[in-house]
LOFI-741368 format. One record per residue (C-alpha): residue number from 1; residue in three letters; x, y, z. Coordinates in Angstrom, 3 decimals. Each point is the difference from the previous one (the first is absolute). Example, Ala and Ser with C-alpha at 12.3 -4.5 7.8 and 13.67 -1.06 7.14 Angstrom:
% LOFI-741368
<r num="1" residuo="ALA" px="12.300" py="-4.500" pz="7.800"/>
<r num="2" residuo="SER" px="1.370" py="3.440" pz="-0.660"/>
% end
This chain:
% LOFI-741368
<r num="1" residuo="ARG" px="188.597" py="-73.225" pz="-67.367"/>
<r num="2" residuo="LEU" px="-2.283" py="-2.850" pz="0.395"/>
<r num="3" residuo="HIS" px="-1.253" py="0.986" pz="3.188"/>
<r num="4" residuo="ARG" px="-0.567" py="3.355" pz="-0.805"/>
<r num="5" residuo="LEU" px="-2.237" py="-0.817" pz="-2.886"/>
<r num="6" residuo="ARG" px="-2.082" py="-2.382" pz="2.336"/>
<r num="7" residuo="GLU" px="-0.196" py="2.933" pz="2.486"/>
<r num="8" residuo="ALA" px="-1.215" py="2.193" pz="-3.210"/>
<r num="9" residuo="LEU" px="-3.054" py="-2.747" pz="-0.643"/>
<r num="10" residuo="GLU" px="-1.788" py="1.904" pz="3.195"/>
<r num="11" residuo="ALA" px="0.474" py="3.312" pz="-1.876"/>
<r num="12" residuo="ALA" px="-3.189" py="2.056" pz="0.397"/>
<r num="13" residuo="ASP" px="-0.453" py="0.689" pz="-4.014"/>
<r num="14" residuo="PRO" px="-1.324" py="-3.249" pz="-1.371"/>
<r num="15" residuo="ASN" px="1.762" py="1.107" pz="-3.456"/>
<r num="16" residuo="VAL" px="3.084" py="0.059" pz="1.973"/>
<r num="17" residuo="ARG" px="-0.439" py="-3.405" pz="1.356"/>
<r num="18" residuo="ILE" px="-0.651" py="-1.571" pz="-3.118"/>
<r num="19" residuo="ARG" px="3.003" py="1.637" pz="-1.592"/>
<r num="20" residuo="ILE" px="1.783" py="-1.368" pz="2.948"/>
<r num="21" residuo="ALA" px="-1.351" py="-3.656" pz="-0.195"/>
<r num="22" residuo="LEU" px="0.975" py="-0.013" pz="-3.916"/>
<r num="23" residuo="ALA" px="3.503" py="1.106" pz="0.946"/>
<r num="24" residuo="LEU" px="0.157" py="-2.754" pz="2.848"/>
<r num="25" residuo="TRP" px="-1.498" py="-2.671" pz="-2.420"/>
<r num="26" residuo="ASN" px="2.489" py="0.409" pz="-2.269"/>
<r num="27" residuo="GLN" px="2.601" py="-0.238" pz="1.998"/>
<r num="28" residuo="ASN" px="-0.793" py="-2.359" pz="2.528"/>
<r num="29" residuo="ARG" px="-3.595" py="-1.720" pz="-1.279"/>
<r num="30" residuo="GLU" px="-1.555" py="0.166" pz="3.272"/>
<r num="31" residuo="ALA" px="-3.342" py="-0.819" pz="0.787"/>
<r num="32" residuo="ALA" px="-0.659" py="3.035" pz="1.964"/>
<r num="33" residuo="ALA" px="0.612" py="2.283" pz="-2.938"/>
<r num="34" residuo="VAL" px="-2.948" py="-2.167" pz="-1.863"/>
<r num="35" residuo="ASP" px="-2.275" py="0.688" pz="2.739"/>
<r num="36" residuo="THR" px="0.761" py="3.438" pz="0.318"/>
<r num="37" residuo="VAL" px="-1.434" py="0.536" pz="-3.765"/>
<r num="38" residuo="VAL" px="-2.878" py="-2.189" pz="0.516"/>
<r num="39" residuo="GLU" px="-1.368" py="1.774" pz="3.308"/>
<r num="40" residuo="CYS" px="0.597" py="3.252" pz="-2.267"/>
<r num="41" residuo="LEU" px="-3.048" py="-1.530" pz="-2.089"/>
<r num="42" residuo="LYS" px="-2.122" py="1.067" pz="2.521"/>
<r num="43" residuo="ASP" px="1.216" py="3.530" pz="0.415"/>
<r num="44" residuo="ASP" px="-2.728" py="2.954" pz="0.058"/>
<r num="45" residuo="ASP" px="1.508" py="1.744" pz="-2.768"/>
<r num="46" residuo="PRO" px="-0.354" py="-1.798" pz="-3.682"/>
<r num="47" residuo="ALA" px="2.736" py="1.574" pz="-1.428"/>
<r num="48" residuo="VAL" px="2.412" py="-2.200" pz="2.908"/>
<r num="49" residuo="ARG" px="-2.014" py="-2.936" pz="-1.083"/>
<r num="50" residuo="SER" px="0.268" py="0.422" pz="-3.443"/>
<r num="51" residuo="PHE" px="3.707" py="-0.152" pz="0.454"/>
<r num="52" residuo="ALA" px="0.060" py="-2.468" pz="2.613"/>
<r num="53" residuo="ALA" px="-1.868" py="-2.483" pz="-2.645"/>
<r num="54" residuo="LEU" px="2.386" py="1.265" pz="-3.061"/>
<r num="55" residuo="THR" px="3.011" py="-0.329" pz="2.269"/>
<r num="56" residuo="LEU" px="-0.884" py="-3.726" pz="0.944"/>
<r num="57" residuo="GLY" px="-0.752" py="-1.099" pz="-3.675"/>
<r num="58" residuo="PHE" px="3.304" py="1.777" pz="-1.380"/>
<r num="59" residuo="SER" px="2.613" py="-1.267" pz="2.558"/>
<r num="60" residuo="PHE" px="-1.257" py="-2.452" pz="2.664"/>
<r num="61" residuo="ASP" px="-1.194" py="-3.805" pz="-1.066"/>
<r num="62" residuo="ALA" px="-3.074" py="-1.474" pz="-0.357"/>
<r num="63" residuo="ASP" px="1.210" py="-2.949" pz="2.462"/>
<r num="64" residuo="ARG" px="0.510" py="2.623" pz="3.085"/>
<r num="65" residuo="PRO" px="-2.882" py="-0.812" pz="2.558"/>
<r num="66" residuo="GLY" px="-2.714" py="2.866" pz="-0.489"/>
<r num="67" residuo="VAL" px="0.993" py="1.269" pz="-3.393"/>
<r num="68" residuo="VAL" px="-2.315" py="-1.852" pz="-2.385"/>
<r num="69" residuo="LYS" px="-3.024" py="0.547" pz="2.510"/>
<r num="70" residuo="GLY" px="0.480" py="3.661" pz="1.375"/>
<r num="71" residuo="LEU" px="0.007" py="0.688" pz="-3.827"/>
<r num="72" residuo="THR" px="-2.910" py="-2.333" pz="-0.598"/>
<r num="73" residuo="ALA" px="-2.035" py="1.870" pz="2.629"/>
<r num="74" residuo="ALA" px="0.988" py="3.348" pz="-1.251"/>
<r num="75" residuo="LEU" px="-2.010" py="-0.961" pz="-3.466"/>
<r num="76" residuo="GLU" px="-2.780" py="1.146" pz="2.137"/>
<r num="77" residuo="ASP" px="1.399" py="3.500" pz="1.103"/>
<r num="78" residuo="ASP" px="-2.302" py="2.665" pz="0.243"/>
<r num="79" residuo="ALA" px="2.086" py="2.308" pz="-2.195"/>
<r num="80" residuo="SER" px="0.246" py="-0.896" pz="-3.645"/>
<r num="81" residuo="GLU" px="4.088" py="0.669" pz="-0.067"/>
<r num="82" residuo="VAL" px="0.690" py="-2.466" pz="2.625"/>
<r num="83" residuo="ARG" px="-1.985" py="-2.462" pz="-1.981"/>
<r num="84" residuo="SER" px="1.767" py="0.816" pz="-2.837"/>
<r num="85" residuo="ALA" px="3.326" py="-0.265" pz="1.483"/>
<r num="86" residuo="ALA" px="-1.050" py="-3.102" pz="1.643"/>
<r num="87" residuo="ALA" px="-0.545" py="-1.704" pz="-3.296"/>
<r num="88" residuo="GLU" px="3.180" py="1.442" pz="-1.512"/>
<r num="89" residuo="ALA" px="1.641" py="-1.572" pz="2.905"/>
<r num="90" residuo="LEU" px="-1.260" py="-3.403" pz="-0.322"/>
<r num="91" residuo="GLY" px="1.089" py="-0.141" pz="-3.772"/>
<r num="92" residuo="ARG" px="3.360" py="1.276" pz="0.655"/>
<r num="93" residuo="LEU" px="0.024" py="-3.516" pz="2.684"/>
<r num="94" residuo="GLY" px="-0.994" py="-2.121" pz="-3.074"/>
<r num="95" residuo="PRO" px="-1.561" py="-3.487" pz="0.150"/>
<r num="96" residuo="ALA" px="1.654" py="-0.390" pz="3.553"/>
<r num="97" residuo="ALA" px="-2.908" py="2.049" pz="1.038"/>
<r num="98" residuo="LYS" px="-2.536" py="-2.001" pz="-1.779"/>
<r num="99" residuo="GLU" px="-1.867" py="-0.532" pz="3.135"/>
<r num="100" residuo="ALA" px="-1.272" py="3.551" pz="-0.358"/>
<r num="101" residuo="ILE" px="-1.535" py="-0.457" pz="-3.787"/>
<r num="102" residuo="PRO" px="-3.464" py="-0.955" pz="1.260"/>
<r num="103" residuo="ALA" px="-0.169" py="3.139" pz="1.816"/>
<r num="104" residuo="LEU" px="1.362" py="1.539" pz="-2.969"/>
<r num="105" residuo="ILE" px="-2.386" py="-0.926" pz="-2.065"/>
<r num="106" residuo="GLU" px="-3.199" py="-0.565" pz="2.235"/>
<r num="107" residuo="ARG" px="0.515" py="3.308" pz="2.293"/>
<r num="108" residuo="THR" px="1.231" py="2.593" pz="-2.638"/>
<r num="109" residuo="LEU" px="-0.557" py="-0.810" pz="-3.674"/>
<r num="110" residuo="GLU" px="-3.758" py="-1.086" pz="0.925"/>
<r num="111" residuo="SER" px="-0.851" py="2.943" pz="1.942"/>
<r num="112" residuo="GLU" px="2.590" py="2.752" pz="-0.084"/>
<r num="113" residuo="PRO" px="-1.121" py="3.201" pz="-1.421"/>
<r num="114" residuo="GLU" px="3.213" py="1.793" pz="-0.312"/>
<r num="115" residuo="ASP" px="1.696" py="-0.250" pz="-3.771"/>
<r num="116" residuo="ALA" px="3.581" py="-0.123" pz="1.418"/>
<r num="117" residuo="VAL" px="-0.589" py="-2.467" pz="2.321"/>
<r num="118" residuo="HIS" px="-0.905" py="-2.343" pz="-2.833"/>
<r num="119" residuo="SER" px="2.561" py="1.070" pz="-1.832"/>
<r num="120" residuo="SER" px="2.263" py="-0.881" pz="2.912"/>
<r num="121" residuo="VAL" px="-1.522" py="-3.373" pz="0.758"/>
<r num="122" residuo="VAL" px="-0.375" py="-1.086" pz="-3.703"/>
<r num="123" residuo="GLU" px="4.012" py="0.793" pz="-0.485"/>
<r num="124" residuo="ALA" px="0.480" py="-2.153" pz="2.989"/>
<r num="125" residuo="LEU" px="-1.551" py="-3.042" pz="-1.122"/>
<r num="126" residuo="GLY" px="2.210" py="-0.095" pz="-2.974"/>
<r num="127" residuo="LEU" px="3.140" py="0.626" pz="2.102"/>
<r num="128" residuo="MET" px="-1.269" py="-3.202" pz="2.392"/>
<r num="129" residuo="TRP" px="-0.335" py="-2.304" pz="-3.131"/>
<r num="130" residuo="PRO" px="0.243" py="-3.107" pz="0.072"/>
<r num="131" residuo="ALA" px="-1.602" py="-0.263" pz="3.211"/>
<r num="132" residuo="SER" px="-3.071" py="2.739" pz="-1.586"/>
<r num="133" residuo="GLU" px="-0.468" py="-2.051" pz="-2.811"/>
<r num="134" residuo="ALA" px="-3.680" py="-0.914" pz="1.245"/>
<r num="135" residuo="SER" px="-0.747" py="3.903" pz="-0.275"/>
<r num="136" residuo="THR" px="-0.444" py="0.045" pz="-3.517"/>
<r num="137" residuo="ASP" px="-4.017" py="0.663" pz="-0.353"/>
<r num="138" residuo="GLN" px="0.605" py="2.870" pz="2.388"/>
<r num="139" residuo="ILE" px="2.710" py="1.353" pz="-1.859"/>
<r num="140" residuo="LEU" px="-2.117" py="-0.528" pz="-3.139"/>
<r num="141" residuo="GLU" px="-3.036" py="1.958" pz="1.310"/>
<r num="142" residuo="GLU" px="2.508" py="3.025" pz="1.077"/>
<r num="143" residuo="LEU" px="0.925" py="0.523" pz="-3.746"/>
<r num="144" residuo="GLN" px="-3.517" py="1.500" pz="-0.308"/>
<r num="145" residuo="HIS" px="0.615" py="2.518" pz="2.801"/>
<r num="146" residuo="PRO" px="-0.716" py="3.543" pz="-1.108"/>
<r num="147" residuo="ASP" px="3.410" py="1.306" pz="1.277"/>
<r num="148" residuo="PRO" px="3.117" py="-0.814" pz="-2.890"/>
<r num="149" residuo="HIS" px="2.445" py="0.147" pz="2.752"/>
<r num="150" residuo="VAL" px="-1.849" py="-3.151" pz="1.691"/>
<r num="151" residuo="ARG" px="-0.488" py="-1.621" pz="-3.404"/>
<r num="152" residuo="VAL" px="3.778" py="0.497" pz="-0.970"/>
<r num="153" residuo="HIS" px="0.943" py="-1.485" pz="3.423"/>
<r num="154" residuo="ALA" px="-2.483" py="-3.047" pz="-0.615"/>
<r num="155" residuo="ALA" px="1.138" py="-0.835" pz="-3.502"/>
<r num="156" residuo="VAL" px="3.639" py="-0.115" pz="1.348"/>
<r num="157" residuo="ALA" px="-1.280" py="-2.690" pz="2.821"/>
<r num="158" residuo="LEU" px="-1.876" py="-1.730" pz="-2.514"/>
<r num="159" residuo="LEU" px="3.064" py="-0.784" pz="-2.352"/>
<r num="160" residuo="LYS" px="1.999" py="-0.931" pz="3.014"/>
<r num="161" residuo="ILE" px="-2.229" py="-2.612" pz="1.464"/>
<r num="162" residuo="SER" px="-1.551" py="-1.443" pz="-3.270"/>
<r num="163" residuo="ASN" px="1.648" py="1.813" pz="-2.980"/>
<r num="164" residuo="ASP" px="-3.859" py="0.862" pz="-1.625"/>
<r num="165" residuo="GLU" px="0.799" py="2.071" pz="-3.064"/>
<r num="166" residuo="THR" px="-3.534" py="1.779" pz="1.265"/>
<r num="167" residuo="GLY" px="2.644" py="1.933" pz="2.267"/>
<r num="168" residuo="LEU" px="2.147" py="0.818" pz="-2.615"/>
<r num="169" residuo="ALA" px="-2.676" py="1.514" pz="-2.195"/>
<r num="170" residuo="VAL" px="-0.972" py="2.343" pz="3.010"/>
<r num="171" residuo="LEU" px="3.692" py="1.060" pz="0.553"/>
<r num="172" residuo="GLU" px="-0.084" py="1.103" pz="-3.745"/>
<r num="173" residuo="ARG" px="-3.351" py="1.951" pz="0.128"/>
<r num="174" residuo="ASN" px="1.485" py="1.798" pz="3.088"/>
<r num="175" residuo="LEU" px="2.720" py="1.348" pz="-1.583"/>
<r num="176" residuo="ARG" px="-2.152" py="2.776" pz="-1.305"/>
<r num="177" residuo="SER" px="-1.825" py="0.362" pz="3.420"/>
<r num="178" residuo="ARG" px="-0.340" py="3.558" pz="1.331"/>
<r num="179" residuo="ASN" px="1.392" py="-1.245" pz="2.982"/>
<r num="180" residuo="PRO" px="3.725" py="0.473" pz="0.145"/>
<r num="181" residuo="ARG" px="0.624" py="-2.426" pz="2.423"/>
<r num="182" residuo="ALA" px="-1.672" py="-2.538" pz="-1.536"/>
<r num="183" residuo="ARG" px="1.926" py="0.318" pz="-3.447"/>
<r num="184" residuo="ILE" px="3.068" py="0.340" pz="2.075"/>
<r num="185" residuo="VAL" px="-0.984" py="-3.862" pz="1.404"/>
<r num="186" residuo="ALA" px="-1.181" py="-0.862" pz="-2.988"/>
<r num="187" residuo="ALA" px="3.136" py="0.878" pz="-2.261"/>
<r num="188" residuo="GLU" px="2.679" py="-1.322" pz="3.090"/>
<r num="189" residuo="ALA" px="-2.101" py="-3.490" pz="-0.449"/>
<r num="190" residuo="LEU" px="-0.240" py="-0.613" pz="-3.350"/>
<r num="191" residuo="GLY" px="3.437" py="1.360" pz="-0.394"/>
<r num="192" residuo="GLN" px="1.096" py="-2.583" pz="2.486"/>
<r num="193" residuo="ARG" px="-1.966" py="-2.963" pz="-2.155"/>
<r num="194" residuo="GLY" px="2.092" py="0.887" pz="-3.061"/>
<r num="195" residuo="GLU" px="-2.880" py="-1.184" pz="-2.126"/>
<r num="196" residuo="PRO" px="0.230" py="0.758" pz="-3.514"/>
<r num="197" residuo="ARG" px="-3.604" py="0.860" pz="-0.552"/>
<r num="198" residuo="SER" px="0.180" py="2.711" pz="2.509"/>
<r num="199" residuo="VAL" px="3.097" py="2.011" pz="-1.546"/>
<r num="200" residuo="PRO" px="-1.904" py="2.110" pz="-2.489"/>
<r num="201" residuo="ILE" px="-2.894" py="0.804" pz="2.320"/>
<r num="202" residuo="LEU" px="2.896" py="1.195" pz="2.736"/>
<r num="203" residuo="LEU" px="1.721" py="1.771" pz="-3.257"/>
<r num="204" residuo="ASP" px="-3.089" py="2.005" pz="-0.721"/>
<r num="205" residuo="ALA" px="-0.877" py="0.621" pz="3.784"/>
<r num="206" residuo="LEU" px="3.451" py="1.599" pz="0.281"/>
<r num="207" residuo="LEU" px="-0.325" py="2.294" pz="-3.115"/>
<r num="208" residuo="ASP" px="-3.321" py="1.253" pz="1.192"/>
<r num="209" residuo="ALA" px="-0.250" py="3.741" pz="0.770"/>
<r num="210" residuo="THR" px="-3.579" py="-0.650" pz="1.301"/>
<r num="211" residuo="LEU" px="1.335" py="-2.207" pz="2.650"/>
<r num="212" residuo="SER" px="2.119" py="2.658" pz="1.712"/>
<r num="213" residuo="ASP" px="-0.033" py="-0.527" pz="3.732"/>
<r num="214" residuo="ARG" px="-1.614" py="2.717" pz="2.284"/>
<r num="215" residuo="PRO" px="-0.456" py="0.342" pz="3.789"/>
<r num="216" residuo="LEU" px="-2.513" py="-2.187" pz="1.543"/>
<r num="217" residuo="ALA" px="-2.494" py="1.887" pz="1.885"/>
<r num="218" residuo="SER" px="-0.867" py="-1.232" pz="3.480"/>
<r num="219" residuo="ASN" px="-3.902" py="0.417" pz="-0.533"/>
<r num="220" residuo="GLU" px="0.352" py="-1.598" pz="-3.690"/>
<r num="221" residuo="ARG" px="-0.768" py="-3.038" pz="-1.410"/>
<r num="222" residuo="TYR" px="1.542" py="-0.746" pz="-3.189"/>
<r num="223" residuo="MET" px="-1.877" py="-2.895" pz="-2.360"/>
<r num="224" residuo="ALA" px="1.460" py="-1.775" pz="-2.562"/>
% end
């Protein structure tokens, strides 16, 4: 069976190659599997590049040659969905991907135009704690971002990295954001922390009928 999987790594469809590589990795931890997925980060299709990035982050190890380097390079991809996927993947690799932290800060937070990428980056920095402790100043800046979804992820990251209660206040305020995703992230984070001061605020948000969810339109920007 392993022989057949190795042969299938040469499939024409890159999505098939990624899935086969994952199966081969799970069964036998073969280096060729890692190489195959890393190579797919260079595919012409941004959907394939995103799939490859997320697969590396969620299913492979940071110490495998090419993984962190490939994902770091993908932070400069022309497609914002690939940059976002690369940041998310690096976050899932955790502190072991610490060599990517300067790139996450310098190449992305300081020059990135897309809100979704900002959100993925600050979330990643939180997940990479304690290696990301030096990123506190940049995360504090993201608390002022115009997009509430970015702000709540920055708040969660700040609380993980420094336990700064500024992040707690941001989460509590965003329980009343018009952005459903921001409200969900804020509520989950506050619930996980178990802060007694947040209980009344969570209950008020739960009982407030004016905060009922509505679909997110692709061309609509929700503000808190």
